C-alpha positions as CSV (number, residue, x, y, z in Angstrom):
1,M,-18.5,44.3,-2.7
2,N,-21.1,46.6,-1.2
3,S,-21.9,46.7,2.5
4,F,-25.0,44.6,2.1
5,Q,-23.1,41.8,0.4
6,Q,-20.3,42.1,2.9
7,N,-22.8,41.8,5.8
8,E,-24.5,38.8,4.2
9,T,-21.1,37.1,3.6
10,Q,-20.1,37.7,7.2
11,H,-23.5,36.4,8.4
12,Y,-23.2,33.3,6.2
13,Y,-19.7,32.4,7.4
14,S,-20.4,33.3,11.1
15,G,-22.2,30.0,11.6
16,Y,-19.0,28.1,10.8
17,S,-16.3,27.8,13.4
18,S,-12.9,26.2,13.1
19,P,-13.0,22.6,14.2
20,I,-11.4,21.9,17.6
21,S,-8.5,19.6,17.3
22,T,-8.5,16.7,19.7
23,A,-5.4,15.1,18.2
24,P,-2.3,15.1,20.3
25,P,0.5,17.5,19.4
26,A,2.6,16.5,16.4
27,S,5.4,14.1,17.3
28,T,8.8,15.5,18.0
29,S,11.7,14.2,16.0
30,Y,12.8,12.3,19.2
31,D,9.4,10.4,19.2
32,T,9.8,9.4,15.6
33,Q,13.2,7.8,16.3
34,I,11.9,5.5,19.1
35,C,10.9,1.8,18.5
36,P,7.1,1.6,18.2
37,I,7.2,-1.8,20.1
38,C,9.2,-1.2,23.2
39,L,9.0,2.6,23.2
40,A,12.5,2.7,24.7
41,N,15.2,1.9,22.2
42,P,16.1,3.9,19.1
43,K,15.0,2.5,15.7
44,D,18.0,0.7,14.3
45,M,16.4,-2.0,12.0
46,A,14.4,-1.5,8.9
47,F,12.3,-4.1,7.1
48,G,11.6,-4.6,3.4
49,C,8.3,-2.7,3.7
50,G,10.2,0.3,5.1
51,H,8.9,0.2,8.6
52,Q,11.5,0.3,11.5
53,T,12.0,-1.1,15.0
54,C,14.9,-1.6,17.3
55,C,17.1,-4.7,16.7
56,A,16.0,-6.3,20.0
57,C,12.4,-6.1,19.1
58,G,12.7,-6.8,15.3
59,E,15.1,-9.7,15.2
60,D,12.5,-12.4,15.9
61,L,9.4,-10.9,14.2
62,Q,7.8,-12.8,11.3
63,L,5.4,-10.0,10.4
64,C,5.9,-6.2,10.4
65,P,4.2,-4.8,13.5
66,I,3.0,-1.8,11.6
67,C,1.6,-3.2,8.3
68,R,1.6,-6.9,9.0
69,S,3.4,-7.8,5.8
70,S,5.8,-10.8,5.9
71,I,9.3,-9.7,6.8
72,Q,11.7,-10.9,4.1
73,T,14.5,-8.4,4.6
74,R,16.0,-6.9,7.7
75,I,18.5,-4.0,7.3
76,R,20.6,-2.8,10.2
77,L,20.5,1.0,10.5
78,Y,23.5,3.0,11.8
């Protein structure tokens, strides 16, 4: 690539900047193990859809709080 092409390429791409991320930092592994309902207890129950909560929050639910599918199966996680 000659210097003219290189300058043109740099000029072309100079108008583009990296998007500024406004998203929160990625979750830590600790955050992904906490119940999404109470935000206090560890996830120790899974539903047939694959989503998880703590037993205290999940035992009386009729619908999954994440995807709203009907809960047919509850599996205790250890």
